[in-house]
C-alpha positions in Angstrom: 15.0 -8.7 1.9 13.4 -5.6 0.7 15.4 -2.5 -0.2 14.4 1.0 -1.3 14.9 0.2 -4.9 12.2 -2.5 -4.7 9.4 0.2 -4.3 8.4 3.0 -6.6 5.9 5.7 -5.4 3.7 7.7 -7.8 0.9 10.2 -7.0 -2.3 10.0 -8.7 -5.7 12.0 -8.8 -7.9 9.2 -7.1 -11.4 9.4 -5.5 -10.9 10.5 -1.9 -12.3 7.2 -0.7 -9.2 5.6 -2.1 -6.0 6.7 0.0 -3.6 4.3 -1.8 -2.8 1.0 -3.5 0.0 -1.1 -4.5 0.7 -3.0 -7.6 3.3 -5.8 -7.7 5.4 -5.7 -10.8 8.2 -8.3 -12.0 10.9 -7.2 -9.5 9.4 -4.3 -7.7 6.3 -2.8 -6.1 4.5 0.5 -7.1 2.7 2.4 -4.4 0.1 4.7 -5.8 -0.8 7.6 -3.5 -3.7 9.8 -3.6 -2.4 13.3 -4.3 -5.5 15.0 -2.6 -4.5 13.7 0.8 -2.6 15.7 3.5 0.9 15.1 4.3 0.0 13.0 7.4 -2.6 10.9 5.6 0.0 10.4 2.8 2.6 9.1 5.3 0.0 6.8 7.1 -1.1 5.4 3.7 2.4 4.8 2.5 3.3 3.0 5.8 0.0 0.9 5.3 1.1 -0.1 1.9 4.7 -1.1 2.8 3.3 -3.3 5.7 1.3 -5.2 2.8 4.6 -5.6 0.9 6.8 -6.7 4.0 4.2 -9.1 5.5 3.9 -10.9 2.3 0.3 -10.0 1.6 0.9 -10.2 -2.2 1.6 -13.9 -1.7 -1.4 -14.7 0.5 -4.4 -16.7 -1.0 -6.8 -14.4 1.2 -8.8 -12.1 -0.6 -7.9 -8.3 -0.8 -10.9 -7.5 1.2 -10.0 -10.0 3.9 -6.4 -8.8 4.1 -7.7 -5.3 4.6 -10.1 -6.2 7.4 -7.0 -8.1 9.0 -4.7 -5.2 8.7 -7.3 -2.5 10.0 -8.0 -4.9 13.0 -4.3 -5.0 13.9 -4.2 -1.2 13.4 -1.7 -1.5 10.5 
């Protein structure tokens, strides 16, 4: 079960094409958000990254590219 303490969020100066990404650490995840995005885009990007965590994408044997294709097809 995931709780708030399992996710850290930071902002970074990223290229505009990268909205966010997540890194799994030993006992928590770090979501890195692009500080250049609007509030609405930040919220959408955050929700997208949390879905990766909740649905177990970090334990998947699929490539990151395939996972992203699947997530975007499902509208997540």
